[in-house]
C-alpha positions in Angstrom: -7.4 -3.0 18.8 -4.3 -3.5 17.3 -1.8 -6.6 17.6 1.5 -6.8 18.7 1.7 -9.5 16.0 0.9 -9.1 12.4 -2.1 -10.8 10.7 -1.6 -13.2 8.2 -3.2 -15.6 5.9 -1.9 -18.8 6.9 -4.5 -20.2 8.6 -6.5 -20.4 5.2 -7.4 -23.2 3.4 -5.1 -25.1 0.8 -4.8 -22.8 -2.6 -6.9 -20.0 -1.3 -5.5 -16.3 -1.6 -6.6 -13.0 -0.4 -5.7 -10.4 -2.8 -4.5 -7.1 -1.2 -3.5 -3.5 -2.7 -1.7 -1.3 -1.1 -0.9 2.5 -2.0 -3.8 3.9 -3.8 -6.0 5.2 -5.3 -4.8 6.5 -8.8 -5.7 6.6 -12.1 -4.5 7.7 -15.4 -5.4 9.2 -18.4 -4.8 7.4 -21.8 -2.9 4.4 -23.1 0.1 5.0 -21.4 1.4 3.1 -18.2 0.2 4.4 -14.9 -2.1 3.3 -12.2 -5.5 2.3 -13.0 -7.3 1.7 -9.7 -11.2 1.8 -11.1 -10.2 0.0 -14.1 -8.6 -2.8 -11.6 -11.6 -2.5 -9.4 -14.2 -3.3 -12.1 -12.1 -6.2 -13.5 -12.0 -8.2 -10.1 -15.5 -8.0 -9.6 -16.2 -9.1 -12.7 -14.1 -12.1 -12.2 -16.0 -12.2 -8.6 -13.2 -11.6 -6.4 -12.9 -9.2 -3.6 -10.1 -7.3 -2.7 -9.0 -4.9 -0.3 -7.4 -1.7 -1.1 -5.2 -0.3 1.1 -5.5 3.5 0.4 -3.3 6.4 1.2 -5.1 9.4 2.5 -3.4 12.3 0.6 -4.0 10.1 -2.7 -7.6 9.3 -1.6 -7.9 13.3 -1.7 -7.3 13.4 -5.1 -9.4 10.6 -6.4 -12.3 10.3 -4.1 -14.2 9.0 -6.6 -11.7 6.1 -7.3 -12.9 4.9 -3.5 -16.5 5.1 -3.7 -16.5 2.7 -7.1 -14.3 0.1 -4.8 -16.6 0.2 -2.3 -19.8 -0.1 -4.3 -18.3 -2.8 -6.3 -17.8 -5.0 -3.1 -14.1 -4.7 -2.1 -13.1 -3.5 0.9 -11.4 -0.5 1.9 -8.6 -0.3 4.5 -6.2 2.1 6.1 -2.7 2.7 4.9 -2.1 6.1 6.9 -2.4 9.6 5.3 1.4 10.1 4.1 3.2 6.9 4.1 5.7 7.3 6.9 7.8 4.1 8.3 5.6 4.0 11.8 8.3 2.6 13.6 10.8 5.3 13.4 8.0 7.8 13.0 6.8 7.1 16.7 10.5 6.9 18.0 10.7 10.3 16.7 7.7 11.4 18.3 5.5 11.7 15.0 1.9 11.7 16.0 0.7 8.0 14.2 -2.7 8.4 15.4 -3.0 11.7 13.4 -2.0 9.6 10.6 -4.6 7.2 10.9 -7.6 9.4 12.0 -6.8 11.9 9.2 -7.4 9.0 6.9 -10.2 7.5 8.5 -11.9 11.1 8.4 -11.5 10.2 4.4 -12.5 6.6 3.9 -15.3 6.5 6.9 -18.2 6.2 4.4 -17.0 3.5 2.5 -16.4 1.0 5.7 -19.7 0.7 6.6 -18.9 1.2 10.6 -17.4 -1.7 10.4 -14.2 -3.1 11.3 -11.0 -0.8 9.3 -8.4 -3.0 8.3 -5.1 -1.5 8.9 -1.8 -2.2 6.8 1.4 -0.5 8.3 3.6 1.3 5.2 6.4 -1.2 4.3 4.9 -3.6 7.1 7.2 -1.4 9.8 5.6 -2.0 12.7 7.9 -3.7 15.5 11.5 -2.6 16.2 14.2 -4.9 15.9 15.7 -6.2 19.0 19.2 -6.7 19.8 18.5 -9.8 22.2 16.9 -12.0 19.5 19.4 -11.0 16.5 17.4 -10.2 13.2 13.8 -10.6 14.7 11.4 -8.3 15.5 11.0 -7.1 19.3 7.8 -8.8 21.0 6.0 -5.7 21.5 5.0 -3.1 18.7 5.7 0.8 20.0 3.4 1.8 17.3 0.2 -0.4 18.4 1.2 0.8 22.5 1.0 4.4 20.8 -2.5 3.8 19.1 -4.4 1.7 21.3 -4.6 4.3 23.6 -6.9 6.1 21.5 -10.3 4.9 21.5 -10.8 6.1 18.3 -9.0 2.9 17.1 -10.8 0.7 19.0 -12.3 -1.1 15.9 -9.5 -1.3 14.1 -8.0 -5.0 13.1 -4.4 -4.9 12.0 -1.8 -4.6 11.2 -2.4 -6.9 8.2 0.7 -8.1 6.8 1.1 -10.5 3.8 2.2 -14.0 2.8 2.8 -13.8 -0.9 4.8 -10.8 -2.5 6.8 -11.0 -5.6 8.0 -7.4 -4.9 5.5 -5.6 -8.2 7.1 -2.5 -7.6 10.8 -3.5 -8.6 9.1 -5.4 -11.6 7.8 -1.5 -12.8 11.0 0.0 -11.3 13.0 -2.4 -14.0 10.7 -1.9 -16.3 10.0 -5.6 -16.4 6.6 -6.5 -18.6 3.3 -7.6 -16.6 3.9 -11.4 -18.2 6.5 -11.8 -16.6 5.6 -10.0 -13.3 2.6 -12.3 -13.1 4.8 -15.5 -13.4 6.7 -14.6 -10.3 3.9 -13.8 -8.5 2.1 -17.3 -9.6 5.7 -19.3 -8.7 5.6 -17.3 -5.4 1.7 -18.4 -4.7 2.8 -22.1 -5.6 5.3 -22.2 -3.4 3.7 -20.8 -0.1 0.6 -22.3 -0.7 -1.9 -20.1 0.4 -2.1 -16.5 2.2 -2.5 -12.8 1.7 -0.8 -11.6 -1.4 0.7 -8.0 -1.6 0.3 -5.8 -4.6 0.0 -2.0 -5.5 -2.3 -0.7 -7.7 -0.3 3.0 -7.1 2.7 4.0 -5.6 3.9 6.5 -2.8 6.9 7.3 -5.1 6.6 10.2 -7.6 8.7 8.6 -9.8 7.8 4.7 -9.4 4.0 5.9 -9.6 3.7 6.2 -13.8 5.2 2.9 -14.1 2.4 1.3 -12.4 1.3 -2.0 -14.3 -0.5 -3.6 -12.1 -3.9 -3.8 -13.8 -2.4 -5.6 -16.1 -0.6 -8.0 -14.1 -3.7 -8.7 -12.3 -5.5 -9.4 -15.6 -2.5 -11.7 -16.1 -2.1 -13.4 -13.2 -5.9 -13.9 -11.8 -6.9 -16.7 -14.9 -3.5 -18.3 -14.3 -4.1 -18.7 -10.4 -7.6 -20.1 -11.3 -6.2 -22.3 -13.8 -3.7 -23.8 -11.3 -7.3 -24.3 -9.1 -6.1 -21.4 -6.2 -9.6 -19.8 -4.8 -10.3 -16.4 -3.5 -11.4 -15.4 0.0 -12.2 -11.6 1.0 -10.0 -10.6 4.0 -13.1 -10.2 6.1 -13.7 -13.8 5.4 -11.3 -14.6 7.7 -10.1 -11.9 9.8 -12.5 -10.1 12.2 
């Protein structure tokens, strides 16, 4: 069942992080920048890290083999909707959030082993802003209310949000090098101390996707985190 409040990694031991990636899968031919989900999955596997990839259904349709590889490498495959809408407004305007999840679930079902399905809403968009509480979110999620009435999501776990983010998408939008982006993530990990890390192995935005360099970001960030004494946990180690 999906919760009204977000799931974070604040309960992890000090200096422990959980790597998660959104908006894939994606693949790029040649040496130019661009998404490289399969290479990323292989790199993390070789480093002994089990990450979670929250995939967009329409991207899975393009690159089903990439998701299969992630699964065989031991990574978790989570649902990130089919078309990546902001779900609060989508639901309030009559959109079928259930279809968004079910369509992607059909595509990833072979890679979740019949266990819990981890879900992350696009943009972390889950609860309305409350006029009574200023900038804070409302206590209840209209999205959770809509989805929890459907038995198809009885084994779903979410919304999985994040604790550590340094906006990798803005790094690529501004043509920053992976080294600088990795330093930003390292600084944020040091500041926060523990938790779920958000990165993007591809993009829902057509113009941003070819600029993606998250493989290189991860190849720089992982050794730096290890050198600073950080450990890595998989999402299913602490979120059931």
